[in-house]
KOLLUMNU-681195 format. One record per atom (N, C-alpha, C): residue in three letters; x, z, y. Coordinates in pm, whole numbers, plus 32768, in hexadecimal, padded with zeros to 4 digits. Layout:
N
ALAXZY/...
% end
This chain:
390
MET79557C787BA0/MET79917CFE7B89/MET7A117D097BAF/ASP7A6F7C7F7B94/ASP7AD57CB97B90/ASP7B197C9E7C02/ASP7AFF7C917C70/ASP7B177C6E7CFD/ASP7B1E7D007D1D/MET7A7D7D567D03/MET7A837E107D1C/MET7AF57E4F7CCF/LYS7B1C7E087CB1/LYS7B6C7E797C3C/LYS7BEF7E577C8A/ILE7C227DE47CB2/ILE7CAE7DB67CFF/ILE7CB37E0B7D63/ILE7C5D7DF37DC5/ILE7C697E0B7E52/ILE7C137E8F7E46/GLU7B8D7ED07E49/GLU7B577F547E2F/GLU7BAD7FC57DD1/HIS7C027F947D88/HIS7C3A800E7D51/HIS7C4580727D95/SER7CB680907E1A/SER7CCE81247E46/SER7C69812F7EA4/THR7BF480F07EB6/THR7B76810C7ED3/THR7B36817D7ED8/LEU7B4F81BB7E40/LEU7B3C82037DF2/LEU7B9382727DEF/LYS7BDE82397DAC/LYS7C7E82887D4A/LYS7C8D82AF7DC1/VAL7CB582AE7E39/VAL7D23830E7E91/VAL7CB6837C7ED4/PRO7C4083837ED7/PRO7BEA83F67F13/PRO7BCB844A7E88/TYR7BBE84147E21/TYR7BC284227D88/TYR7C30849B7D8D/GLU7CD5846B7D79/GLU7D3C84B97D7B/GLU7D5D85357DB7/HIS7CF5850C7E3D/HIS7D1285997EB3/HIS7CAE85F57E80/LEU7C4985A07E6D/LEU7BD8864B7E21/LEU7C04867F7D96/ASN7C42865A7D26/ASN7C8686867CC8/ASN7CFA86D37D2C/LYS7D5986B47D64/LYS7DC986F67D98/LYS7D6A87A07DD6/LEU7D2E873A7DFA/LEU7CC787FA7E48/LEU7CA688367E2A/TYR7C61880B7DAA/TYR7C37885D7D1D/TYR7C8688947CF5/ARG7CF788597CC4/ARG7D8E88C97C6D/ARG7D82892C7CD5/ASN7DD788FF7D5E/ASN7DDB897F7DC7/ASN7DAA89FA7E03/VAL7CF989C47DE1/VAL7CBB8A337DE7/VAL7CDE8A887D6D/HIS7CB68A607CFF/HIS7CB08A847C89/HIS7CF08B0D7C6A/LYS7DB28ABB7CB3/LYS7E4A8B467C94/LYS7E148B937D38/THR7D998B6E7D80/THR7D8B8BDB7E24/THR7D2E8C3B7DCF/ILE7CE78C107D84/ILE7C7D8C757D82/ILE7CEF8CF57D0D/ASP7D188C617C8A/ASP7D3D8CFE7C41/ASP7D808D307C8C/ARG7E248D1F7D06/ARG7E3D8D977D17/ARG7E298E067D57/ASP7DCC8DD67DD6/ASP7D7E8E107E15/ASP7D238E797D8F/CYS7CEB8E5A7D18/CYS7CB28EAE7CCE/CYS7CF48F307CA3/SER7D738EF97C74/SER7DDD8F327C40/SER7E048F847C91/SER7E1E8F957D45/SER7E378FCC7DA1/SER7DDB90797DA4/ILE7D5D90387DBE/ILE7CED90677DB0/ILE7CCA90E37D5E/ASN7CB990A67D13/ASN7CE391027C32/ASN7D4491837C80/GLN7DD591237CAA/GLN7E4591C47C9B/GLN7DF992357D16/SER7DCD91F67D7A/SER7D89924B7DC0/SER7D4892C67DAA/MET7CDA92817D4B/MET7C64929E7D11/MET7C7F932D7CB3/ASN7CE193257C6F/ASN7D32936B7C2F/ASN7D8493B67C58/GLN7DE9939A7CE4/GLN7DD794137D2E/GLN7DBA947C7D4F/ILE7D2C942B7D4B/ILE7CD094B97DC0/ILE7C9B94BC7D6A/ASP7C7694B07CF4/ASP7C3995047C64/ASP7C9795917C38/LYS7D1295927C3D/LYS7D9495C17C4A/LYS7D5E96297C89/LEU7D6696067CFC/LEU7D6B968A7D61/LEU7CD596F87D85/ALA7C6196977D51/ALA7BFD96C57D6E/ALA7BC197497CE6/LYS7C27971B7C80/LYS7C6097697BF8/LYS7C9497D67C46/SER7CFC97DA7C69/SER7D3A982A7CC2/SER7CF798CF7CF6/ALA7D2299367CA9/ALA7CD099807CF5/ALA7D0699D77D88/ASP7D8199907D9F/ASP7DE299B47DF8/ASP7D8C99B97EAC/LEU7D5999BD7F21/LEU7CE899BD7F89/LEU7D5B99A27FAE/GLY7DBD99AF7FA8/GLY7E28997C8038/GLY7E2C98ED801D/GLN7E0398927F90/GLN7E0498097FA4/GLN7DA997CB7FB9/LYS7D3998108017/LYS7CA997C08044/LYS7CD0977580BF/SER7D0E9779810E/SER7D639722815B/SER7D4A96B0816F/GLU7DC896D580F7/GLU7E0A967580A4/GLU7DE996098058/LEU7D48964D800B/LEU7CD595EF7FAD/LEU7CB39590803B/VAL7C9995D880A2/VAL7C1595C180F3/VAL7C6F950D8139/ALA7CE89540814A/ALA7D5E94B6818A/ALA7D75943A80FC/SER7D4D944C8099/SER7D53942E8016/SER7CB493BA8069/LEU7C4D93E6803B/LEU7BE593B48046/LEU7BDF937C80C2/SER7BEE939F811B/SER7BF293428194/SER7C1A92C781A1/SER7CC792D4814D/SER7CEC92748145/SER7CF4920680D5/LEU7C5E92198079/LEU7C5C91E77FF9/LEU7BF49197806A/VAL7B7091CA8088/VAL7B2F918A80C1/VAL7B5091328148/GLU7BD491488154/GLU7BED90D381A5/GLU7C17906A818A/LYS7C5290698106/LYS7C72901A80AD/LYS7BF48FE1808D/LEU7BDC90098029/LEU7B2E8FC98034/LEU7AEA8F628098/HIS7AFC8F93810C/HIS7ABF8F368155/HIS7B388EC08190/GLN7B9B8EF08186/GLN7C038E5A81B4/GLN7C1B8DFE812C/VAL7BE58E4F809E/VAL7BD58DFA8041/VAL7B328DA08057/LYS7AF38DD08071/LYS7A3C8DBF80AA/LYS7A738D4D80E9/LYS7AA88D168168/LYS7AB58CDE81E9/LYS7B128C4181A4/ARG7B6C8CAF814A/ARG7BD18BFA810A/ARG7B568BD580AD/SER7B218C04806E/SER7A848BE67FDC/SER7A4F8B5A801D/ILE7A238B7D809E/ILE79E08B258119/ILE7A138AB980F3/GLU7A888AD08156/GLU7ACB8A638185/GLU7B0A8A05812B/MET7B238A5080B6/MET7B3589E3802D/MET7ABD89997FF8/ARG7A6F89FB8007/ARG7A0489B37FD4/ARG79AB89318013/ASN7993897C80E5/ASN797789008114/ASN79F2884B8117/GLN7A81886980EA/GLN7ADD884780C2/GLN7A8487C98035/GLU7A88883F7FF8/GLU7A4287C17F7B/GLU79A887777F8B/LYS798787C67FD3/LYS78D287468044/LYS792486EA8044/ASP797286EC80BC/ASP798D868D80F5/ASP796F86178096/LEU7A2E86598048/LEU7A6A85C58015/LEU79E0859B7FC9/ILE798685EF7F4D/ILE78F985A67F10/ILE78D185407F74/GLU78B785907FB7/GLU784B85198029/GLU78BD8469806F/ILE791C84858056/ILE79648431808E/ILE793583C57FDA/LEU795A83DC7F82/LEU793983957F1F/LEU78DD836E7ED5/LYS786783C47F43/LYS77E183907F33/LYS77C983317F84/LYS77E282FD7FC5/LYS77DA82BF801C/LYS7818824A8009/ARG789182627FC9/ARG790881AE7F90/ARG788C81BC7F11/VAL785C81E57EEF/VAL784781AE7E76/VAL77E2817B7E8D/ASN7745819C7EDB/ASN76E181817F11/ASN76F780EC7F41/ASN778780CD7FCB/ASN77D9805C7FEA/ASN77CC80117FA9/LEU783880317F27/LEU78457FA47EC1/LEU77F97FA17E7C/LYS77477FC37E60/LYS76F97FA17E3A/LYS76C37F267E77/ASP76C47F037EF9/ASP76927E9C7F42/ASP76E17E257F29/HIS77137E367ED5/HIS77927DC97EA0/HIS77327D387E4D/SER769F7D947DE9/SER764C7D2C7DA1/SER75EC7D517DC0/SER75D07D5A7E44/SER75467D7A7EC8/SER750D7D137EAA/SER74317D467E7B/SER74177C727E93/SER73F97C967F30/ASP74087CBE7F67/ASP73EF7CB28008/ASP74817C418020/LEU74717BF28076/LEU74D37B968083/LEU75307BE18102/ALA74F87BFC815F/ALA75047C4981D5/ALA75967C8981C8/THR75437CF68154/THR75847D588116/THR76067D4280E5/ARG75F57CF180A9/ARG76757CA58057/ARG76F47C7380E3/LYS76A37C228134/LYS771E7BE481A4/LYS773D7C6681F3/LEU76E17CCD81D5/LEU772B7D348220/LEU77817D8181E3/PHE779E7D8C8191/PHE77DC7DB580FF/PHE78807D5F810F/PHE78677D028113/PHE78F37C808112/PHE793B7CAB81B6/LYS78E27CAB8203/LYS79217CAF82A1/LYS79477D388293/ASN78E97D82825E/ASN79437E4C8259/ASN79C37E39820F/ARG79B97DE58176/ARG7A497DCA8167/ARG7AD47D8A8184/LEU7A8D7D4081E9/LEU7B137CE581F8/LEU7B417D4B8276/ASP7B0A7D8382BF/ASP7B317DD58320/ASP7B757E6C8305/ARG7B8E7E59825E/ARG7B6E7EEF821C/ARG7C2E7ED381D8/ILE7C0A7E4981C3/ILE7CC57DFD81B7/ILE7D127DF7821A/LEU7CEA7DC1828A/LEU7D087DA282D0/LEU7D5B7E4E8331/ILE7D217EC88327/ILE7D317F168326/ILE7D927F8182EA/ASP7D9B7F42825C/ASP7DF77F548213/ASP7E9F7F23820A/TYR7E7A7E86824B/TYR7EE47E6A8250/TYR7F237E7882E8/PHE7EE77E948336/PHE7F277EFC83D1/PHE7F617F60838B/LEU7F147FBC835B/LEU7F718029831D/LEU7FEE802982E4/ARG80037FC68280/ARG807A7FC18221/ARG80D07F928276/ASN80BF7F5D830C/ASN811D7F078334/ASN81517F6083A2/SER81017FCC83BE/SER81118062843E/SER80D8803084B5/TYR80787F9884A6/TYR80327FA18522/TYR7F8B7FF2853D/TYR7FDB809A852F/TYR7F7580D08529/TYR7EE680C98583/LEU7F2D80DB8639/LEU7EC580B8868F/LEU7E6C80788645/SER7E9080058642/SER7E1D7F6F862A/SER7DD67F7F85B1/ALA7E047FDE8550/ALA7DA3801584C5/ALA7D67805E84E5/GLU7D7880C8856E/GLU7CF681568582/GLU7C9C80FA85F6/SER7CBC80958647/SER7C7680528680/SER7C2780028640/LEU7C357FC385CA/LEU7C147F7485B0/LEU7B6A7FD7852B/ALA7BA080448524/ALA7B63808984A3/ALA7B1E80E08528/GLU7B1F81308580/GLU7AF6814C85E1/GLU7A4F80E6860F/LYS7A82805885FE/LYS7A0C7FE58656/LYS79C27FBC85F5/ALA79FD7FBD856E/ALA79927F98850C/ALA795D803F84DF/ARG798C806084D1/ARG793A80CF8487/ARG793D811A8408/LEU79E080E183F4/LEU79E780FF8392/LEU7A7181578330/LYS7AB381B383BC/LYS7AD9823B83A1/LYS7AC6826682CF/GLN7A27829D82DF/GLN7A4182B08262/GLN7A5A824A81FE/MET7A6E820381F1/MET7A6B819D817B/MET7AEF813A8189/THR7B4C81B881D2/THR7BD3818E81C2/THR7C3C821181A9/ASN7CAB81B5819D/ASN7D23825F8162/ASN7D72825D81DA/ILE7D1382668258/ILE7D7E826282D3/ILE7DE8830482E0/ASP7D8F8352828A/ASP7DDC83CF82A6/ASP7E8283C28261/VAL7E86839381CD/VAL7EC283BE8163/VAL7F50836381D0/PHE7F3F82FC8206/PHE7F8B82A78259/PHE7FB682E482D5/LEU7F9283348305/LEU7F96839C8374/LEU800583DC8334/ILE7FE9842382FE/ILE8045846A82BC/ILE80B9845A829E/GLU80E383D28289/GLU813D83488225/GLU814B835E82B3/LYS813383468341/LYS816D8312838A/LYS81B4839C83E5/GLU816A840B840C/GLU81E28460840D/GLU824884B483E7/ILE828284A8833B/ILE82C284B782DF/ILE8347842882EF/CYS82CD8391832D/CYS837D8359831B/CYS8391832C83D9/GLU838483BA8425/GLU83A283898463/GLU84148409847D/SER83EF846D8435/SER844B84D38421/SER84CC849183B8/LEU84C9841B837B/LEU853B84348312/LEU857983DF83A9/GLU8511839583CA/GLU8580833B8444/GLU85BD834484AA/ASN85868405849F/ASN85F284308528/ASN8676849D84DA/ARG868084678417/ARG86A584A183CB/ARG867F855683EE/GLU8605854A8399/GLU85CD85BE83A3/GLU859A85AD8306/THR860E8634828F/THR859B86298247/THR852B867681C1/GLN854086E18250/GLN84C287718231/GLN8469875E81DF/ARG843886CB827C/ARG836986A0826A/ARG8380866A81D3/CYS83BE865481C8/CYS83C085E8812B/CYS83F5865680F4/LEU843586A980E5/LEU843B86CB8060/LEU83B187218070/ASN83A3878D80D6/ASN82F887BF80BD/ASN8287878A8089/TRP829A870E80B9/TRP824D868F8055/TRP8268868B7FD3/CYS82CA868A7FA4/CYS830086A67F07/CYS82B286ED7EE7/ILE82D787B27F14/ILE82AF87FA7ED0/ILE821588157EAD/GLU81F587C17F03/GLU813987CF7F04/GLU8125874C7E9D/ASN817986F37E84/ASN812A86D57E13/ASN818686B57DA5/LYS81DC87187DCB/LYS824B87507D28/LYS81FE86E27CAA/SER816F87127C6B/SER815786FB7BD4/SER8169868C7BDA/LYS80FE863C7C15/LYS811885A17C04/LYS81AF85897C18/LEU81D785997C6C/LEU824385557C94/LEU82B185477C20/LYS82AF85B57BEA/LYS82EB85E27B2D/LYS829285847AD5/LYS823C856B7AC0/LYS81FA85237A77/LYS820684887A85/ILE822C84417B15/ILE826883AD7B3D/ILE8308839C7B1D/ASN835A84287AB8/ASN83D884357AF1/ASN841684197B96/SER83F584227BF0/SER83FC84267C57/SER8470843F7C6A/ASN84FE84097C8F/ASN8569840F7CE4/ASN857A842D7DA2/LEU8515844D7DDF/LEU8511845F7E53/LEU854F84D97E4C/GLU8509856B7E2F/GLU855785CD7E62/GLU85DE85DF7E28/PHE860485B47DE2/PHE869085A17DE8/PHE86D985587E4F/THR86CB84F37E2A/THR86FF84917EAC/THR872C84C17F3D/LEU86A3851F7F58/LEU8686853B7FCD/LEU871B85B57FF1/ARG871185F57F85/ARG876C86727F67/ARG883086557F34/GLN881485CB7F51/GLN888F85A47F43/GLN88E185547FCB/GLN8846852D801C/GLN8841851E80B3/GLN8857856880DE/GLU8855861780B4/GLU887486708104/GLU891D868B8115/PHE892E86398084/PHE89918697805A/PHE8A0B86208098/ILE8A03857D80B4/ILE8A328551811F/ILE8A56857C81A4/GLU89D3859381CB/GLU89D985CC825D/GLU8A2D864A8254/LEU8A3E867A81FB/LEU8A8387088207/LEU8B1286F5823F/VAL8B43866081AF/VAL8BE0864A81AA/VAL8BD986008241/ARG8B88859E825A/ARG8B9E857582FC/ARG8BAB85CC835B/GLU8B6586258343/GLU8BB786A783C4/GLU8C3F86E6839F/GLN8C6786BA8338/GLN8CF58715830B/GLN8CCD879582D4/LYS8C5087B882D7/LYS8C0D886D82AB/LYS8C3A887081F7/CYS8CC9882F81DD/CYS8CB9884A8134/CYS8CC188A780D8/LEU8C9F89268146/LEU8CA3898980CF/LEU8C04899080CC/GLU8BA08993812C/GLU8B0589808107/GLU8B05892780CE/ALA8B3A889D80D0/ALA8B0E8841803F/ALA8B13884C7FAC/VAL8B78888F7FC9/VAL8B6B88B37F53/VAL8B2A89447EE5/HIS8B0389BF7F67/HIS8AA989EE7F06/HIS8A1E89B17F3C/HIS8A04894E7F82/HIS89AA88D87F70/HIS898988BE7EF6/ALA89F988777E9A/ALA89F488537E49/ALA89E5887C7DA5/ARG8A0B893A7DCC/ARG8A3389497D40/ARG896389937D74/LYS891E89927DC1/LYS88BB89F57DCF/LYS8858896C7D88/TYR888388D77DAF/TYR87EC888F7DC1/TYR880688157D18/PHE88B488227D4C/PHE88C9878C7C9A/PHE88BE87EC7C35/VAL884F87F77BFA/VAL883C88577B6D/VAL87EE87FD7B3B/ASN87E787E77A8C/ASN87C187F67A3C/ASN87AC873E7A5B/LEU87D8870E7A8B/LEU881C868F7A94/LEU87FC85FF7A50/ASN879185B27A34/ASN87C4851579CA/ASN881A84F479C1/PRO8872848B796A/PRO88CE846A79A0/PRO88DA83ED79EC/ASP885683A57A11/ASP887B836D7A81/ASP889D839C7B30/GLN885084107B0C/GLN886184977BCA/GLN88F0848C7B85/LEU893084B27AFD/LEU898585207B2A/LEU8A3784B77B3A/VAL8A0784247B2B/VAL8A5D83AE7B53/VAL8A4783BF7BDD/ASP89D483C67C4E/ASP89E383BC7CD3/ASP8A0E84377CF5/VAL8A1E84DD7CD7/VAL8A4585177CEA/VAL8AE385227CF9/GLN8B0684E87C8C/GLN8BA584EC7CA3/GLN8BC6847B7CE0/LYS8BAF841B7D30/LYS8BC4838B7D63/LYS8BB383F27E09/SER8B29844F7DFF/SER8B3584B17E98/SER8BD184FE7EB9/MET8BE7856A7E04/MET8C33857D7E4F/MET8CA5852F7E5E/VAL8CE984AA7E45/VAL8D6C84A17E3F/VAL8D7384B57EE1/LEU8D07849D7F25/LEU8CEF84977FCA/LEU8D2284FA7FF7/LEU8D3A85817FC7/LEU8D9485CD7FEF/LEU8E2885F87FF8/ALA8E5585967FA2/ALA8EFF858F7F8A/ALA8EF78524801F/TYR8EAE8508805C/TYR8ED5849980E8/TYR8E9384D18168/VAL8E658546816A/VAL8E5785AF81B6/VAL8EA785898233/LYS8EFA8593821B/LYS8F58856982B9/LYS8F8884F682BF/CYS8F8D84B18282/CYS8FA983E982C7/CYS8F0483CF82AF/SER8F2B83C7834E/SER8EA8839A83B1/SER8E6D82F1839D/ASP8EF282A08398/ASP8ED682338392/ASP8E9A81ED82FC/SER8EC4825D82AF/SER8EBB82428217/SER8E31823981EF/LEU8E1682CA8234/LEU8D5382F38213/LEU8CF182868253/CYS8D0E823B82B6/CYS8CC7821082F0/CYS8CDE815582AB/ASN8D11815A824F/ASN8D0180C581ED/ASN8CE78131814C/GLN8CA1817F813F/GLN8C6F81B580EB/GLN8BD981A7810F/GLU8B84815C804C/GLU8B24814A805E/GLU8A95819B8092/LEU8AD9824F8068/LEU8A478286805A/LEU8A7982AE8109/LEU8AD382B4810F/LEU8AAB82E781BE/LEU8A7A82608208/SER8A34820A81DD/SER8A0C81938259/SER89AF81AF8260/ASP895F816082D7/ASP88CC818D832B/ASP886D815982C8/SER8888812982BD/SER882980E7824D/SER87D9814B81B8/ARG8832817D81B8/ARG87E182068120/ARG876B823B816D/TRP874E8248820E/TRP86FC82898264/TRP868781EF8222/THR86738193821C/THR862681318242/THR861F80FD8187/TYR86838134811F/TYR86408111808E/TYR85F481BA8085/LEU8632822180D0/LEU85E9829F80A0/LEU8539829580C3/ILE853B823F815C/ILE84AB822A817F/ILE843D81D88132/GLY849381708106/GLY8428811680A8/GLY845F814D7FE6/LEU848381DD7FDA/LEU8473821C7F51/LEU842182617F64/PHE840782B88019/PHE838082E67FF2/PHE82F882AA7FED/LYS83218258806F/LYS826D81E48059/LYS826181B57FA1/GLN82CB81A77F63/GLN82B2817D7EAA/GLN825E81F27E8E/GLU82A5825D7E8C/GLU826782EB7E4B/GLU81F0831D7EA3/ASN820282EE7F0E/ASN815C83107F42/ASN80E282C97F15/TYR80E082547F11/TYR807882067EC5/TYR808982227E2D/LYS80DB82297DE6/LYS80E982537D43/LYS804982CE7D55/ILE80B6832A7D92/ILE806683BB7D78/ILE7FBD83847DB7/ASN7F9E83347DF1/ASN7F4883607E30/ASN7EB982D97DEE/GLN7F2882AA7DB4/GLN7EE582317D42/GLN7EB281B87DB7/ILE7F02817F7E06/ILE7EE381207E85/ILE7F4580CE7E4D/PRO7F2180277E4C/PRO7F5C7FDA7DFD/PRO7FF67FD17E62/GLU806D7F9F7E39/GLU80E07F897E88/GLU80DC7F0E7F15/GLN806F7EC77EA8/GLN80647E1D7ED2/GLN7FD27E307F2F/SER7FCD7E127FC3/SER7F477E407FF1/SER7EF97D887FC1/ALA7E697DF37FE6/ALA7DF77D977FC0/ALA7E057D0B8000/LEU7E217D0D807C/LEU7E287C7E80C4/LEU7EAA7C1A8072/GLU7EEF7C59805B/GLU7F717BDA8039/GLU7F607BEE7FBF/THR7EE67C5A7F3E/THR7EC07C057EC6/THR7E917B8F7EBE/ILE7E0C7B8B7F52/ILE7DA17B0E7F4F/ILE7DED7AAB7F73/LEU7E477AA97FDF/LEU7E887A407FF8/LEU7ECD79E77FA2/GLN7F297A247F37/GLN7F4C7A037ED0/GLN7EF479B37E60/SER7EB379F77E27/SER7E5F79CD7DFA/SER7DF679537E11/GLY7DED792E7E9C/GLY7D8478BD7EAD/GLY7E0178527EB6/LEU7E77788A7EF3/LEU7F0478287EFF/LEU7F2077C17E6F/SER7F2078427E42/SER7F3778027D97/SER7ED477A77D91/ALA7E7377CC7D81/ALA7DDB77697D61/ALA7DE376EB7D5D/LEU7E2076D87DD2/LEU7E2B765D7E37/LEU7ECE761E7E3B/LYS7F2F764E7DF1/LYS7F8176147E1E/LYS7FB275917DC9/THR800575227DF5/THR802F74C27D85/THR809D74A67DCB/PRO810874867D7B/PRO814874477D7E/PRO818873C97E05/THR814173747E1B/THR816573487E8B/THR811B73807F30/CYS80D3742A7F09/CYS80F7745B7F8B/CYS819F747F7FCD/TYR81E6746B7F7E/TYR826B74987F84/TYR829F740A7F67/GLN82D573847F32/GLN82E3732F7EED/GLN826472C17F32/LYS8274727F7FC2/LYS8241725D8026/LYS825771A28003/VAL81D071577FA3/VAL81F370EF7F67/VAL81C5709B7FD9/THR817370E88023/THR8125709280C6/THR812070C6812D/ALA817670C381C8/ALA818C70C78239/ALA811470D0824C/VAL80B570EF823E/VAL800871028269/VAL7FFA7166826A/LEU7FCF71E882CC/LEU7FCF72998282/LEU7F567297825B/ASN7F5672E58208/ASN7EA9732881BD/ASN7E8873708201/HIS7E2D73848266/HIS7E34740482E1/HIS7DA2744D826B/ASN7D667424820C/ASN7D00745D81CD/ASN7D4974B98163/CYS7DA774B78140/CYS7E2474F880DC/CYS7E4C7574813F/PRO7E2C75F080F6/PRO7E75763F8162/PRO7EF976558145/VAL7F23764D80B4/VAL7FD676718091/VAL801B761280C0/CYS7FC275818102/CYS800675588133/CYS805F755D81E0/ASN7FDC75C581EB/ASN801176238274/ASN805C76498275/PRO80F876358314/PRO8151763582E5/PRO8140770D82FD/ASN81027746832B/ASN80E777CC8316/ASN80C57811829B/PHE809077BA8259/PHE807077E981C9/PHE80DC77C2815F/ASN811E775C816D/ASN817676F4812E/ASN81CD774A8105/GLN822477B98130/GLN8274780C811A/GLN8221786B80C0/ILE81C4789F80CC/ILE816779378068/ILE81A678EC7FD4/ALA8133786F8019/ALA812C783A7F7B/ALA818F77FE7F0B/LYS822B77EB7F44/LYS827E77C67EF2/LYS82A377E27EA3/PRO82A878817E87/PRO82E278C37DE0/PRO827478A67DD7/LEU81E878807DD1/LEU818878B17D7A/LEU8189783C7CF3/PRO812778377CA6/PRO813077E57C38/PRO80CD77907C54/PHE80DE76E47BFB/PHE809776857C3B/PHE7FFC76A67C03/ALA7F90765A7C35/ALA7F2076577BF2/ALA7F1776447B82/TYR7EC2768A7B2B/TYR7E8B760C7AB9/TYR7E4275B57AB6/CYS7E58753D7A93/CYS7DB374D47AB5/CYS7DCC74947A3E/SER7D14749D79C6/SER7D40746C796B/SER7CD073C079B5/ASN7CD673AB79E2/ASN7C9273177A30/ASN7CD073457ABB/SER7CE4728D7AC5/SER7D82725C7B1E/SER7CEF722C7B77/LYS7CFD721E7C12/LYS7CAF71E77C55/LYS7CFB71B17CC0/LEU7CE671417D0C/LEU7D2570CE7D44/LEU7CF371067DE4/ILE7D3D70ED7E3F/ILE7D0971157EC2/ILE7D3570B27F1E/ASP7CE770AD7F83/ASP7D17705A8000/ASP7D7A70A7801B/ALA7DE87080805F/ALA7E63709B80C9/ALA7E44709E810D/TYR7DDA7030816B/TYR7DB7700581F0/TYR7D5170A08221/THR7D0070A981C8/THR7C6670E381D9/THR7C68717B81A1/GLY7CB871638135/GLY7C9771CA80F6/GLY7C0071CF80A9/GLU7BCE718180AF/GLU7B4A715E8049/GLU7BA871107FB1/ALA7B3A71557F5C/ALA7B67713A7EA7/ALA7B4A70B47EB2/ILE7B4B70757E4D/ILE7B936FD57E4A/ILE7B4F6FB67DC3/ASN7AE86F897DE1/ASN7A566F627D3D/ASN79F26EEF7D43/GLU79CC6EF97D11/GLU794F6E827CBF/GLU792A6E6E7D89/HIS79016ED57DD5/HIS78B56EEA7E44/HIS79386EBF7EB4/ASN79C16EEA7EC0/ASN7A1A6EA67EFF/ASN7A5C6E5C7EC1/GLN7A766E0B7E94/GLN7AA46DA27E37/GLN7B2C6D847E71/PRO7BC36D997E2C/PRO7C366D757E33/PRO7C6E6CDE7E78/MET7CC26CD67F01/MET7CB36C777F0A/MET7D5F6C6C7F10/MET7DB36BF07F01/MET7E0E6BEA7F0F/MET7E666B917F7B/LEU7EB86BD27FC5/LEU7EE06B57804B/LEU7F7E6B188004/PRO7F736AD78066/PRO80026A45800C/PRO80806A82801D/ASN80826B0F8071/ASN80F36B56805B/ASN81256BAA7FD4/GLY80A56BBA7FAC/GLY807B6C147F35/GLY804B6CB37F50/HIS801D6CAB7FB8/HIS7FC26D5F7FE6/HIS7F656D017FB7/VAL7F226D9D7F61/VAL7E9C6D9A7F66/VAL7E3D6DF77FA0/TYR7DE46DCC7FAD/TYR7D6E6E268029/TYR7CDE6E167FE3/GLY7CAB6E797FE3/GLY7BDF6E567FD7/GLY7BBA6DEB8020/TYR7B606DC17FF5/TYR7B1C6D5D8083/TYR7AEC6DA080EB/ASN7ACE6E1380E4/ASN7A816E5A813C/ASN7AFD6E5C8198/SER7B536E7381AB/SER7C016E7781E2/SER7C186DE48210/LEU7C106D9181C7/LEU7C166CF88209/LEU7B8A6CD9829B/VAL7AED6CEF827E/VAL7AC56CF482B2/VAL7AAD6D5E833C/LYS7AE26DC9833F/LYS7B2D6DE68396/LYS7B8A6DC68423/LEU7BCC6D8E83BD/LEU7C676D728414/LEU7C5C6CC68450/MET7C016C9C83F5/MET7BB56C03844B/MET7B7B6C2C84E2/SER7B2C6C9984B7/SER7AD46CA5855B/SER7B2F6CCC85CD/GLU7BA46D2A858A/GLU7C156D6B85F2/GLU7C756CF28614/ASN7C736C6385E9/ASN7CB76BE4861B/ASN7CB16B72860A/ASP7C0E6B568626/ASP7BFC6AFD8659/ASP7BD46A8B85A1/GLY7BB46AE38581/GLY7BA06A7284FB/GLY7C296A66849B/LYS7C896AB784BE/LYS7CCE6ABE8465/LYS7D346B158438/ILE7D626AED83BD/ILE7D8C6BA88398/ILE7E296BBA83E5/ARG7E2E6C1A83FF/ARG7EDE6C528424/ARG7F246CA983C0/CYS7F506CC38363/CYS7F6C6D2582DC/CYS7FC46D508322/PRO7F316DDB8330/PRO7F6F6EC3836F/PRO802E6EB28327/ARG805F6E6282D9/ARG80D46EAA8271/ARG81366E3F82A8/SER816B6DBA82AB/SER81B86D7382D4/SER817F6CEC8358/LYS81186D248383/LYS80D06D14841D/LYS80DD6C6D845A/GLU80D86C4383B4/GLU80DA6B9183AF/GLU80356B8183A7/THR803F6B0583DE/THR7F8A6ACD8406/THR7F4A6A53839A/PHE7EFB6A6D833D/PHE7EEC6A238307/PHE7E2D69DB82F3/GLU7E17696A82D8/GLU7D8A693182E0/GLU7D6969768299/TYR7CAD6962827B/TYR7C6C69C181F8/TYR7C60695B817A/GLY7C5968CF81A6/GLY7C6268588159/GLY7CE1688B80D6/GLU7D7068E880FC/GLU7DC2690C80BA/GLU7E05694E8061/VAL7D9969BE807D/VAL7D6A6A228058/VAL7D1669EC7FA2/GLN7D676A427F3D/GLN7D306A4D7EAA/GLN7D056ADF7E88/LYS7C766A997E16/LYS7C346B177DF9/LYS7CB06B327D98/VAL7CCC6BF17D79/VAL7D0B6C017CC6/VAL7C7A6C5B7C88/PHE7C996C327C03/PHE7C926C367B98/PHE7CB86CAB7B81/ILE7C696D177B48/ILE7CC36DA67B2B/ILE7C906D927A83/LEU7CE46DB479DB/LEU7CB56DBD795F/LEU7CB46E68795F/
% end
């Protein structure tokens, strides 16, 4: 079940968090509607108790307004109920799908693992901005409800707005998720406000920049205060265009930093791991197979059976720890087979050791003679010596 906890964590957590957020929003909306209706009822009650007949038209207007308001509340309640139903159905479908992991039916388990691989690929595509590929695969495999495409499509829109140097859409997202961002001590909203200040200075709108700072740079923590002080220094260089271009805060790379920061906070509040499941699985497998000989070659013969020795995976595995092996194994450098009592070690006169099966294969390829794959020397079988390992 460990692989389920690691790989499938966001499968259930993301829709649950969305349902939780929707529930809180519904609760707040209902409270506001009830308060508004109670106020209207009290007003109507006062008008009804009044003896002034001239207020009848006002009473009728108030009743009509109340009826209209009740219709709006009903319509809004139905919409919110349908949204909750949809999220609950998605959760049920995902739970039922995960149950197939331990199904007794082999075909069901095979289908589960195939679909899981597709979901892992979709997640990787979305994280790396291959949105069309992700949507195409999700539609072909009929897995749209089993993936978190909606979260990444919202992320795509906000990232595109930041690439266009627009902050409002991202700020709206911060307001929508204000409580969650506060819990994780997010610095995103402050950084966006700081960037707005920098852009005003870039456009030499110093007075507007000062007003902006007074409005938004309040109740700061010590780290944020240091960033504000650095930003304020820009006001002193507003007329020195050459100096401004060299300022770190005016660098275009800050927008790239903002996009990265937004993605990081988006993953946190939606309970999505920062590393994709595909990368986690690859690193786990490569680390379990990685040995020092994958990087410090003692033989010129490439082991085609070792994924870590593959040039494409070799760089991925480089920062990973080596595999822990309590029992050593001897592997034939030529065939990749294990050297044991069924494939005894044999040493050539040049000191290179191969398994017996390798020598048989080499002799069949060289008219009964053994051509060393490493040194390219040729030997007779009678020159070979058996090696004993204690």
